[in-house]
A tleap script that builds the chain and sets N, CA, C and O, in Angstrom:
source leaprc.protein.ff14SB
mol = sequence {
  NMET LEU ILE GLY MET SER GLN GLU LYS LEU
  GLY GLU GLN LEU GLY LEU THR PHE GLN GLN
  VAL GLN LYS TYR GLU LYS GLY SER ASN ARG
  ILE GLY ALA SER ARG LEU TYR GLN ILE ALA
  GLN ILE LEU GLY VAL PRO VAL GLN PHE PHE
  TYR ASP ASP MET GLY THR LEU SER GLY SER
  GLY PRO GLY PHE GLY GLU GLY ASP ARG SER
  GLU ASN VAL MET ASP PHE VAL SER SER SER
  GLU GLY LEU ALA LEU ASN ARG ALA TYR ALA
  LYS ILE SER GLU PRO GLN LEU ARG ARG ARG
  ILE LEU GLU LEU VAL ARG SER LEU SER GLY
  GLU GLY GLU ALA GLU LEU CARG
}
set mol.1.N position { 1.210 7.887 -4.346 }
set mol.1.CA position { 0.100 7.602 -4.935 }
set mol.1.C position { -0.858 7.869 -3.480 }
set mol.1.O position { -1.641 8.798 -3.277 }
set mol.2.N position { -0.581 6.967 -2.760 }
set mol.2.CA position { -2.048 6.480 -1.674 }
set mol.2.C position { -1.457 7.505 -0.779 }
set mol.2.O position { -2.424 7.712 -0.046 }
set mol.3.N position { -0.353 8.419 -0.276 }
set mol.3.CA position { -0.619 9.360 0.274 }
set mol.3.C position { -0.386 11.262 -0.239 }
set mol.3.O position { 0.105 12.209 0.377 }
set mol.4.N position { -1.054 11.138 -1.720 }
set mol.4.CA position { -1.441 12.105 -2.288 }
set mol.4.C position { 0.214 12.835 -2.170 }
set mol.4.O position { 0.388 14.005 -1.827 }
set mol.5.N position { 1.509 11.724 -2.586 }
set mol.5.CA position { 1.987 12.946 -2.526 }
set mol.5.C position { 3.394 12.561 -3.862 }
set mol.5.O position { 4.266 11.696 -3.778 }
set mol.6.N position { 3.156 13.556 -4.988 }
set mol.6.CA position { 3.984 13.394 -5.972 }
set mol.6.C position { 5.355 13.019 -5.860 }
set mol.6.O position { 5.987 13.039 -4.804 }
set mol.7.N position { 5.948 12.560 -7.342 }
set mol.7.CA position { 7.388 12.560 -7.483 }
set mol.7.C position { 7.846 13.791 -7.340 }
set mol.7.O position { 8.573 13.949 -6.359 }
set mol.8.N position { 7.589 15.007 -8.223 }
set mol.8.CA position { 8.486 16.137 -7.751 }
set mol.8.C position { 8.556 16.161 -6.526 }
set mol.8.O position { 9.689 16.042 -6.060 }
set mol.9.N position { 7.175 16.350 -5.374 }
set mol.9.CA position { 6.645 16.499 -4.111 }
set mol.9.C position { 9.050 16.022 -3.541 }
set mol.9.O position { 10.096 16.641 -3.342 }
set mol.10.N position { 8.557 14.669 -3.573 }
set mol.10.CA position { 9.247 13.725 -2.510 }
set mol.10.C position { 10.649 14.350 -3.749 }
set mol.10.O position { 10.986 15.530 -3.653 }
set mol.11.N position { 10.939 13.965 -4.201 }
set mol.11.CA position { 12.417 14.568 -4.720 }
set mol.11.C position { 12.954 15.611 -4.193 }
set mol.11.O position { 14.128 15.680 -3.830 }
set mol.12.N position { 11.711 16.928 -4.078 }
set mol.12.CA position { 12.362 18.096 -3.484 }
set mol.12.C position { 12.777 17.972 -2.131 }
set mol.12.O position { 13.713 18.725 -1.858 }
set mol.13.N position { 12.176 16.909 -0.742 }
set mol.13.CA position { 12.772 16.208 -0.127 }
set mol.13.C position { 14.050 15.837 0.050 }
set mol.13.O position { 14.914 15.820 0.927 }
set mol.14.N position { 13.901 15.579 -0.953 }
set mol.14.CA position { 15.164 14.205 -0.576 }
set mol.14.C position { 16.470 15.201 -1.583 }
set mol.14.O position { 17.583 14.690 -1.453 }
set mol.15.N position { 16.466 16.117 -2.248 }
set mol.15.CA position { 17.053 16.990 -2.757 }
set mol.15.C position { 17.368 16.100 -4.480 }
set mol.15.O position { 18.414 16.073 -5.127 }
set mol.16.N position { 16.656 15.766 -4.649 }
set mol.16.CA position { 16.449 15.276 -5.803 }
set mol.16.C position { 15.759 15.758 -7.249 }
set mol.16.O position { 15.038 16.741 -7.078 }
set mol.17.N position { 15.813 15.310 -8.584 }
set mol.17.CA position { 14.550 15.464 -9.234 }
set mol.17.C position { 13.915 14.308 -9.301 }
set mol.17.O position { 14.141 13.159 -8.923 }
set mol.18.N position { 13.024 14.892 -9.894 }
set mol.18.CA position { 11.172 13.870 -9.599 }
set mol.18.C position { 12.144 12.639 -10.688 }
set mol.18.O position { 12.354 11.538 -10.178 }
set mol.19.N position { 12.626 12.872 -11.982 }
set mol.19.CA position { 13.369 11.772 -12.362 }
set mol.19.C position { 14.159 10.935 -12.060 }
set mol.19.O position { 14.421 9.818 -12.506 }
set mol.20.N position { 14.799 11.949 -10.715 }
set mol.20.CA position { 16.123 10.645 -10.407 }
set mol.20.C position { 15.390 9.995 -9.401 }
set mol.20.O position { 16.035 9.134 -8.804 }
set mol.21.N position { 13.868 10.207 -8.927 }
set mol.21.CA position { 12.757 9.975 -7.904 }
set mol.21.C position { 12.121 8.199 -9.117 }
set mol.21.O position { 11.987 6.991 -8.924 }
set mol.22.N position { 11.947 9.144 -10.217 }
set mol.22.CA position { 11.481 8.322 -10.909 }
set mol.22.C position { 11.981 6.952 -11.021 }
set mol.22.O position { 11.357 5.931 -10.735 }
set mol.23.N position { 13.178 7.043 -11.469 }
set mol.23.CA position { 14.361 5.764 -12.091 }
set mol.23.C position { 13.982 5.089 -10.884 }
set mol.23.O position { 12.933 4.446 -10.908 }
set mol.24.N position { 14.676 5.129 -9.811 }
set mol.24.CA position { 14.269 4.517 -8.312 }
set mol.24.C position { 13.111 3.602 -8.308 }
set mol.24.O position { 13.231 2.498 -7.777 }
set mol.25.N position { 12.072 3.941 -8.817 }
set mol.25.CA position { 10.579 3.970 -8.746 }
set mol.25.C position { 10.679 2.572 -9.755 }
set mol.25.O position { 10.250 1.457 -9.455 }
set mol.26.N position { 11.371 2.958 -11.043 }
set mol.26.CA position { 11.238 1.906 -11.708 }
set mol.26.C position { 12.244 0.929 -12.124 }
set mol.26.O position { 12.243 0.222 -13.132 }
set mol.27.N position { 13.555 1.048 -10.685 }
set mol.27.CA position { 14.265 0.407 -10.624 }
set mol.27.C position { 15.475 -0.014 -12.273 }
set mol.27.O position { 16.117 -0.914 -12.815 }
set mol.28.N position { 15.053 1.527 -12.388 }
set mol.28.CA position { 16.747 1.835 -13.312 }
set mol.28.C position { 17.648 1.909 -12.467 }
set mol.28.O position { 18.569 1.092 -12.454 }
set mol.29.N position { 17.525 3.191 -11.349 }
set mol.29.CA position { 18.642 2.945 -10.736 }
set mol.29.C position { 18.516 2.172 -9.420 }
set mol.29.O position { 17.335 1.972 -9.138 }
set mol.30.N position { 19.499 1.618 -8.421 }
set mol.30.CA position { 19.718 1.037 -7.156 }
set mol.30.C position { 19.858 2.632 -6.359 }
set mol.30.O position { 20.297 3.747 -6.640 }
set mol.31.N position { 19.059 1.813 -4.988 }
set mol.31.CA position { 18.761 2.473 -3.960 }
set mol.31.C position { 19.485 2.315 -2.831 }
set mol.31.O position { 19.578 1.179 -2.367 }
set mol.32.N position { 20.058 3.296 -2.251 }
set mol.32.CA position { 20.892 3.012 -1.030 }
set mol.32.C position { 19.846 2.382 -0.193 }
set mol.32.O position { 18.701 2.388 -0.644 }
set mol.33.N position { 20.149 1.648 1.370 }
set mol.33.CA position { 19.764 1.808 2.604 }
set mol.33.C position { 19.492 2.885 3.284 }
set mol.33.O position { 18.382 3.033 3.795 }
set mol.34.N position { 20.393 3.731 3.385 }
set mol.34.CA position { 20.293 5.293 4.001 }
set mol.34.C position { 19.082 6.438 3.514 }
set mol.34.O position { 18.264 7.134 4.116 }
set mol.35.N position { 19.607 6.125 1.496 }
set mol.35.CA position { 18.181 6.621 0.701 }
set mol.35.C position { 16.937 6.441 0.877 }
set mol.35.O position { 16.065 7.257 0.577 }
set mol.36.N position { 16.643 4.618 1.718 }
set mol.36.CA position { 15.690 4.168 1.324 }
set mol.36.C position { 14.869 4.720 2.262 }
set mol.36.O position { 13.757 5.145 1.948 }
set mol.37.N position { 15.484 4.784 3.901 }
set mol.37.CA position { 15.392 4.790 4.838 }
set mol.37.C position { 14.849 6.206 5.058 }
set mol.37.O position { 14.018 6.361 5.953 }
set mol.38.N position { 15.305 7.415 4.209 }
set mol.38.CA position { 15.246 8.604 4.172 }
set mol.38.C position { 13.931 8.900 3.823 }
set mol.38.O position { 13.206 9.440 4.658 }
set mol.39.N position { 13.427 8.565 2.470 }
set mol.39.CA position { 12.342 7.633 1.879 }
set mol.39.C position { 11.157 7.556 2.373 }
set mol.39.O position { 10.106 8.178 2.221 }
set mol.40.N position { 11.526 6.643 3.021 }
set mol.40.CA position { 10.203 6.412 4.191 }
set mol.40.C position { 9.986 7.108 5.161 }
set mol.40.O position { 8.856 6.909 5.607 }
set mol.41.N position { 10.619 7.925 5.758 }
set mol.41.CA position { 10.654 8.670 7.009 }
set mol.41.C position { 9.656 9.286 6.163 }
set mol.41.O position { 8.487 9.230 6.545 }
set mol.42.N position { 9.994 9.995 4.829 }
set mol.42.CA position { 9.190 11.075 4.339 }
set mol.42.C position { 7.310 10.533 4.169 }
set mol.42.O position { 6.184 10.996 4.352 }
set mol.43.N position { 7.873 9.487 3.783 }
set mol.43.CA position { 5.729 8.788 3.520 }
set mol.43.C position { 5.193 8.419 4.572 }
set mol.43.O position { 3.977 8.436 4.766 }
set mol.44.N position { 6.519 7.831 5.814 }
set mol.44.CA position { 6.136 7.917 7.142 }
set mol.44.C position { 5.580 6.329 7.111 }
set mol.44.O position { 4.429 6.053 7.449 }
set mol.45.N position { 6.373 5.510 6.745 }
set mol.45.CA position { 6.074 3.849 6.824 }
set mol.45.C position { 6.737 3.595 7.113 }
set mol.45.O position { 7.560 4.510 7.115 }
set mol.46.N position { 7.362 2.128 7.741 }
set mol.46.CA position { 8.659 1.282 7.919 }
set mol.46.C position { 9.014 1.112 6.613 }
set mol.46.O position { 8.307 1.220 5.611 }
set mol.47.N position { 10.501 0.756 6.737 }
set mol.47.CA position { 11.205 0.657 5.165 }
set mol.47.C position { 10.571 -0.981 4.752 }
set mol.47.O position { 10.657 -1.489 3.634 }
set mol.48.N position { 9.833 -1.714 6.161 }
set mol.48.CA position { 9.554 -2.782 5.112 }
set mol.48.C position { 8.672 -3.152 4.636 }
set mol.48.O position { 8.173 -4.242 4.356 }
set mol.49.N position { 8.326 -1.501 4.472 }
set mol.49.CA position { 6.810 -1.478 3.163 }
set mol.49.C position { 7.119 -1.631 2.205 }
set mol.49.O position { 6.480 -2.464 1.562 }
set mol.50.N position { 7.967 -1.116 1.713 }
set mol.50.CA position { 9.227 -1.298 0.070 }
set mol.50.C position { 9.774 -2.972 -0.143 }
set mol.50.O position { 10.594 -3.313 -0.995 }
set mol.51.N position { 8.825 -4.275 1.258 }
set mol.51.CA position { 9.269 -5.242 1.195 }
set mol.51.C position { 8.422 -6.738 1.286 }
set mol.51.O position { 8.677 -7.924 1.080 }
set mol.52.N position { 7.057 -5.774 1.799 }
set mol.52.CA position { 6.210 -6.204 1.643 }
set mol.52.C position { 5.782 -7.737 0.105 }
set mol.52.O position { 5.424 -8.890 0.345 }
set mol.53.N position { 5.953 -7.265 -0.945 }
set mol.53.CA position { 4.966 -8.092 -2.076 }
set mol.53.C position { 6.458 -8.744 -2.105 }
set mol.53.O position { 6.537 -9.217 -3.239 }
set mol.54.N position { 7.352 -8.936 -1.608 }
set mol.54.CA position { 8.750 -9.626 -2.116 }
set mol.54.C position { 8.577 -12.228 -1.559 }
set mol.54.O position { 9.001 -13.324 -1.928 }
set mol.55.N position { 7.876 -11.717 -0.773 }
set mol.55.CA position { 7.447 -12.542 -0.608 }
set mol.55.C position { 8.087 -12.964 0.556 }
set mol.55.O position { 8.312 -12.301 1.569 }
set mol.56.N position { 8.562 -14.989 0.142 }
set mol.56.CA position { 9.605 -15.368 1.688 }
set mol.56.C position { 10.639 -15.885 1.372 }
set mol.56.O position { 10.191 -16.539 0.430 }
set mol.57.N position { 11.800 -16.157 1.397 }
set mol.57.CA position { 13.158 -15.921 1.211 }
set mol.57.C position { 13.009 -17.260 0.252 }
set mol.57.O position { 12.159 -18.126 0.456 }
set mol.58.N position { 14.041 -17.295 -0.906 }
set mol.58.CA position { 13.873 -18.224 -2.247 }
set mol.58.C position { 15.336 -19.390 -0.652 }
set mol.58.O position { 16.232 -19.155 0.158 }
set mol.59.N position { 14.404 -20.705 -1.305 }
set mol.59.CA position { 15.153 -21.989 -0.162 }
set mol.59.C position { 14.590 -22.075 1.095 }
set mol.59.O position { 15.067 -22.730 2.022 }
set mol.60.N position { 13.710 -21.502 1.129 }
set mol.60.CA position { 13.399 -21.538 2.748 }
set mol.60.C position { 11.635 -22.272 1.955 }
set mol.60.O position { 10.743 -21.919 1.184 }
set mol.61.N position { 11.932 -23.153 2.602 }
set mol.61.CA position { 9.978 -23.811 2.286 }
set mol.61.C position { 9.407 -23.653 3.261 }
set mol.61.O position { 9.748 -22.877 4.154 }
set mol.62.N position { 7.830 -24.806 3.254 }
set mol.62.CA position { 7.091 -24.277 4.477 }
set mol.62.C position { 7.389 -24.934 5.953 }
set mol.62.O position { 7.703 -26.063 6.329 }
set mol.63.N position { 7.167 -23.819 6.536 }
set mol.63.CA position { 7.609 -23.683 8.177 }
set mol.63.C position { 6.906 -23.991 8.345 }
set mol.63.O position { 6.109 -24.630 7.659 }
set mol.64.N position { 6.884 -23.358 10.304 }
set mol.64.CA position { 6.062 -24.023 11.306 }
set mol.64.C position { 4.593 -22.520 10.944 }
set mol.64.O position { 3.468 -22.626 11.432 }
set mol.65.N position { 4.999 -21.339 10.071 }
set mol.65.CA position { 3.853 -20.974 9.955 }
set mol.65.C position { 2.803 -20.563 8.913 }
set mol.65.O position { 3.164 -20.510 7.737 }
set mol.66.N position { 1.507 -20.260 9.248 }
set mol.66.CA position { 1.112 -20.542 7.290 }
set mol.66.C position { 0.784 -19.150 6.704 }
set mol.66.O position { 0.531 -18.010 7.094 }
set mol.67.N position { 0.901 -19.733 5.753 }
set mol.67.CA position { 1.329 -18.325 4.613 }
set mol.67.C position { 0.077 -17.220 4.677 }
set mol.67.O position { -0.770 -17.435 5.545 }
set mol.68.N position { -0.140 -15.771 3.611 }
set mol.68.CA position { -0.810 -15.733 4.047 }
set mol.68.C position { -1.487 -15.928 2.338 }
set mol.68.O position { -0.733 -15.843 1.369 }
set mol.69.N position { -3.348 -16.256 2.147 }
set mol.69.CA position { -3.448 -16.698 1.183 }
set mol.69.C position { -3.565 -15.735 0.681 }
set mol.69.O position { -3.143 -15.592 -0.466 }
set mol.70.N position { -4.343 -14.460 1.534 }
set mol.70.CA position { -5.739 -13.751 1.201 }
set mol.70.C position { -4.572 -12.675 -0.502 }
set mol.70.O position { -3.565 -12.349 -1.130 }
set mol.71.N position { -5.336 -12.693 -0.345 }
set mol.71.CA position { -4.371 -11.875 -1.814 }
set mol.71.C position { -4.126 -10.113 -1.492 }
set mol.71.O position { -4.844 -9.601 -0.633 }
set mol.72.N position { -2.877 -9.074 -2.373 }
set mol.72.CA position { -2.184 -8.280 -1.386 }
set mol.72.C position { -3.574 -7.572 -1.931 }
set mol.72.O position { -4.299 -7.555 -2.926 }
set mol.73.N position { -3.402 -6.715 0.045 }
set mol.73.CA position { -4.830 -5.513 -0.075 }
set mol.73.C position { -3.913 -4.805 -0.518 }
set mol.73.O position { -4.190 -4.753 -1.716 }
set mol.74.N position { -2.566 -3.939 -0.296 }
set mol.74.CA position { -1.683 -3.070 -1.201 }
set mol.74.C position { -2.030 -3.067 -3.064 }
set mol.74.O position { -1.991 -2.105 -3.831 }
set mol.75.N position { -2.312 -4.307 -3.316 }
set mol.75.CA position { -2.006 -3.690 -5.025 }
set mol.75.C position { -3.074 -3.240 -5.045 }
set mol.75.O position { -3.113 -2.094 -5.494 }
set mol.76.N position { -4.166 -3.737 -4.686 }
set mol.76.CA position { -5.715 -3.539 -4.950 }
set mol.76.C position { -6.114 -1.685 -4.266 }
set mol.76.O position { -6.941 -0.933 -4.781 }
set mol.77.N position { -5.353 -1.399 -3.181 }
set mol.77.CA position { -5.712 0.243 -2.665 }
set mol.77.C position { -4.810 0.987 -3.451 }
set mol.77.O position { -5.195 2.122 -3.733 }
set mol.78.N position { -3.528 0.581 -3.947 }
set mol.78.CA position { -1.992 1.605 -5.154 }
set mol.78.C position { -3.015 1.492 -6.506 }
set mol.78.O position { -2.684 1.934 -7.606 }
set mol.79.N position { -4.123 0.921 -6.275 }
set mol.79.CA position { -4.568 0.946 -7.790 }
set mol.79.C position { -5.556 1.981 -7.816 }
set mol.79.O position { -6.259 2.169 -6.823 }
set mol.80.N position { -5.694 2.760 -8.986 }
set mol.80.CA position { -6.713 3.512 -9.484 }
set mol.80.C position { -7.965 3.577 -8.780 }
set mol.80.O position { -8.168 4.450 -7.937 }
set mol.81.N position { -8.887 2.629 -9.102 }
set mol.81.CA position { -10.016 2.005 -8.454 }
set mol.81.C position { -9.889 2.318 -7.220 }
set mol.81.O position { -10.273 3.241 -6.502 }
set mol.82.N position { -9.226 1.297 -7.089 }
set mol.82.CA position { -8.874 1.249 -5.139 }
set mol.82.C position { -8.760 2.864 -4.474 }
set mol.82.O position { -9.564 3.038 -3.558 }
set mol.83.N position { -7.819 4.154 -4.825 }
set mol.83.CA position { -7.876 4.706 -4.158 }
set mol.83.C position { -8.787 5.592 -4.282 }
set mol.83.O position { -8.992 6.369 -3.350 }
set mol.84.N position { -9.648 5.672 -5.656 }
set mol.84.CA position { -11.383 6.688 -5.783 }
set mol.84.C position { -11.934 5.804 -4.751 }
set mol.84.O position { -12.430 6.543 -3.901 }
set mol.85.N position { -12.099 4.457 -4.385 }
set mol.85.CA position { -13.145 4.102 -3.247 }
set mol.85.C position { -12.566 3.977 -1.848 }
set mol.85.O position { -13.363 3.896 -0.914 }
set mol.86.N position { -11.333 3.955 -1.622 }
set mol.86.CA position { -10.459 4.786 -0.617 }
set mol.86.C position { -11.089 6.031 -0.257 }
set mol.86.O position { -11.441 6.075 0.922 }
set mol.87.N position { -11.385 7.307 -1.125 }
set mol.87.CA position { -11.214 8.506 -1.251 }
set mol.87.C position { -12.733 8.886 -0.704 }
set mol.87.O position { -12.992 9.746 0.138 }
set mol.88.N position { -13.944 7.778 -1.600 }
set mol.88.CA position { -15.101 8.185 -1.346 }
set mol.88.C position { -15.658 7.872 0.093 }
set mol.88.O position { -16.352 8.521 0.876 }
set mol.89.N position { -14.941 6.316 0.143 }
set mol.89.CA position { -15.692 5.837 1.139 }
set mol.89.C position { -15.089 6.695 2.184 }
set mol.89.O position { -15.989 6.825 3.015 }
set mol.90.N position { -14.373 7.146 2.463 }
set mol.90.CA position { -13.258 8.235 3.535 }
set mol.90.C position { -14.656 9.528 3.849 }
set mol.90.O position { -15.190 9.850 4.911 }
set mol.91.N position { -14.857 9.941 2.655 }
set mol.91.CA position { -15.825 10.977 2.729 }
set mol.91.C position { -17.434 11.110 3.461 }
set mol.91.O position { -18.129 12.029 3.894 }
set mol.92.N position { -17.570 9.445 3.294 }
set mol.92.CA position { -19.103 8.668 4.217 }
set mol.92.C position { -19.048 9.690 5.482 }
set mol.92.O position { -18.868 10.624 4.699 }
set mol.93.N position { -19.045 10.184 6.453 }
set mol.93.CA position { -19.417 10.498 7.661 }
set mol.93.C position { -20.197 9.922 8.546 }
set mol.93.O position { -19.879 9.754 9.723 }
set mol.94.N position { -21.583 9.482 7.889 }
set mol.94.CA position { -21.953 8.610 8.642 }
set mol.94.C position { -21.765 7.386 8.811 }
set mol.94.O position { -21.654 6.668 7.817 }
set mol.95.N position { -21.660 6.704 10.441 }
set mol.95.CA position { -21.041 5.869 10.549 }
set mol.95.C position { -22.152 4.820 10.419 }
set mol.95.O position { -21.998 3.890 9.628 }
set mol.96.N position { -23.027 4.903 11.002 }
set mol.96.CA position { -24.323 3.694 10.255 }
set mol.96.C position { -23.738 3.242 8.473 }
set mol.96.O position { -23.282 2.167 8.087 }
set mol.97.N position { -23.956 4.401 7.762 }
set mol.97.CA position { -23.824 4.791 6.235 }
set mol.97.C position { -22.980 3.640 6.162 }
set mol.97.O position { -23.165 2.453 5.893 }
set mol.98.N position { -21.590 4.639 6.616 }
set mol.98.CA position { -20.578 2.940 6.518 }
set mol.98.C position { -20.444 2.268 6.773 }
set mol.98.O position { -19.409 1.785 6.314 }
set mol.99.N position { -21.114 1.502 7.629 }
set mol.99.CA position { -20.895 -0.002 8.601 }
set mol.99.C position { -22.162 -0.689 7.504 }
set mol.99.O position { -22.586 -1.808 7.797 }
set mol.100.N position { -22.457 -0.320 6.856 }
set mol.100.CA position { -23.991 -0.733 6.158 }
set mol.100.C position { -22.799 -1.448 4.901 }
set mol.100.O position { -22.298 -2.555 4.702 }
set mol.101.N position { -22.705 0.509 3.982 }
set mol.101.CA position { -21.502 -0.533 2.738 }
set mol.101.C position { -20.839 -1.135 2.803 }
set mol.101.O position { -20.396 -1.685 1.795 }
set mol.102.N position { -20.374 -1.391 4.031 }
set mol.102.CA position { -19.077 -2.629 4.377 }
set mol.102.C position { -20.132 -3.567 3.987 }
set mol.102.O position { -19.702 -4.080 2.954 }
set mol.103.N position { -21.101 -3.994 4.208 }
set mol.103.CA position { -21.635 -5.497 4.881 }
set mol.103.C position { -21.906 -5.623 3.408 }
set mol.103.O position { -21.538 -6.722 2.991 }
set mol.104.N position { -22.528 -4.708 2.322 }
set mol.104.CA position { -23.115 -4.606 1.185 }
set mol.104.C position { -21.754 -5.073 0.534 }
set mol.104.O position { -21.630 -6.158 -0.034 }
set mol.105.N position { -21.308 -4.659 0.597 }
set mol.105.CA position { -19.768 -5.411 -0.108 }
set mol.105.C position { -18.761 -6.633 0.545 }
set mol.105.O position { -18.091 -7.255 -0.280 }
set mol.106.N position { -18.641 -6.958 1.803 }
set mol.106.CA position { -19.021 -7.972 2.122 }
set mol.106.C position { -19.686 -9.475 1.239 }
set mol.106.O position { -19.367 -10.474 0.595 }
set mol.107.N position { -21.081 -8.526 1.932 }
set mol.107.CA position { -21.621 -9.483 0.688 }
set mol.107.C position { -22.233 -10.534 -0.649 }
set mol.107.O position { -22.798 -11.606 -0.865 }
set mol.108.N position { -21.517 -9.065 -1.461 }
set mol.108.CA position { -20.953 -9.181 -3.081 }
set mol.108.C position { -19.815 -10.151 -2.961 }
set mol.108.O position { -19.552 -10.952 -3.857 }
set mol.109.N position { -19.221 -10.075 -1.966 }
set mol.109.CA position { -17.305 -10.399 -2.407 }
set mol.109.C position { -17.766 -12.078 -2.370 }
set mol.109.O position { -17.357 -13.072 -2.969 }
set mol.110.N position { -18.736 -11.859 -1.438 }
set mol.110.CA position { -19.075 -13.330 -1.127 }
set mol.110.C position { -18.580 -14.429 0.677 }
set mol.110.O position { -18.596 -15.573 1.131 }
set mol.111.N position { -18.212 -13.006 1.045 }
set mol.111.CA position { -17.504 -13.189 1.671 }
set mol.111.C position { -18.763 -13.726 2.996 }
set mol.111.O position { -18.638 -14.790 3.602 }
set mol.112.N position { -19.871 -12.782 3.225 }
set mol.112.CA position { -21.531 -13.082 3.857 }
set mol.112.C position { -20.983 -12.090 5.309 }
set mol.112.O position { -19.975 -11.384 5.342 }
set mol.113.N position { -21.746 -12.251 6.161 }
set mol.113.CA position { -21.567 -10.900 7.290 }
set mol.113.C position { -20.716 -11.600 8.616 }
set mol.113.O position { -21.074 -12.055 9.702 }
set mol.114.N position { -19.312 -11.422 7.882 }
set mol.114.CA position { -18.568 -11.917 9.043 }
set mol.114.C position { -18.219 -10.187 9.530 }
set mol.114.O position { -18.212 -9.151 8.864 }
set mol.115.N position { -17.901 -10.508 11.256 }
set mol.115.CA position { -17.565 -9.947 12.283 }
set mol.115.C position { -16.817 -8.929 11.793 }
set mol.115.O position { -15.700 -9.155 11.327 }
set mol.116.N position { -17.581 -7.124 11.861 }
set mol.116.CA position { -17.091 -6.307 11.568 }
set mol.116.C position { -15.779 -5.787 12.426 }
set mol.116.O position { -15.791 -6.029 13.633 }
set mol.117.N position { -14.681 -5.105 11.883 }
set mol.117.CA position { -13.444 -5.078 13.068 }
set mol.117.C position { -13.683 -3.746 12.886 }
set mol.117.O position { -13.044 -2.911 13.526 }
savepdb mol mol.pdb
quit
């Protein structure tokens, strides 16, 4: 969804039917490492992208690093609302207007006037 590729197009590039891709996505069928690598190459993402929601390894307690307490941005971006918002925002060509919209959203979210990145 994020890159606008259908399961059918992905299946074509993999030499599979969209039903097979759908089974991979739902977890009905297991996916091998080489196939996962192939999918990552087609989608233009690192293999780690598919593991980002898994969290830390079980049995590993708090370590030296601080955990990421922010919500998973990818969950929102991949939702229908997040996708629509990002597409609409990307169509705004005026940089100053984009910055003002960002400031508005930050103030509404309680983030205030955080430094623009």
